[in-house]
N, C-alpha and C positions, 0 to 999 in steps of 0.2 A: 137222350137215350143213344147209346153207341151199340150197334149191332155188329158182330163179327161173323161172317159166314164163308163157306167155300161153295155155296149153291147159288148159282145165277138166277134161279127162279124165285129164290127168297129175296135176293138183292133187288129184283124188279119191283118190290113193294116200297121201296125207300124213295126219298126225295133226292138224296145225294148219295153218290157212291165214290169212294176213294179206293183205288187199287194200289197194293203195296207189294213190291217184289224185291227181294234181297235187301230189305230194309230201307228202300227208297219208294217215294210216291211215284208211281208209274202213270196213272190217269186220275184226273179229278174231274167229276162230271156233275 
C-alpha cells in the first residue's frame, strides 16, 4: 500500500516515510 499525505500526524502511523521535494527524494527513513 502506498499512502501519500501532507499531514505529518498521519505519516506517524507508517513504518517507512519517504519525503520528496521538487521531484527528488529528500529523506528516506
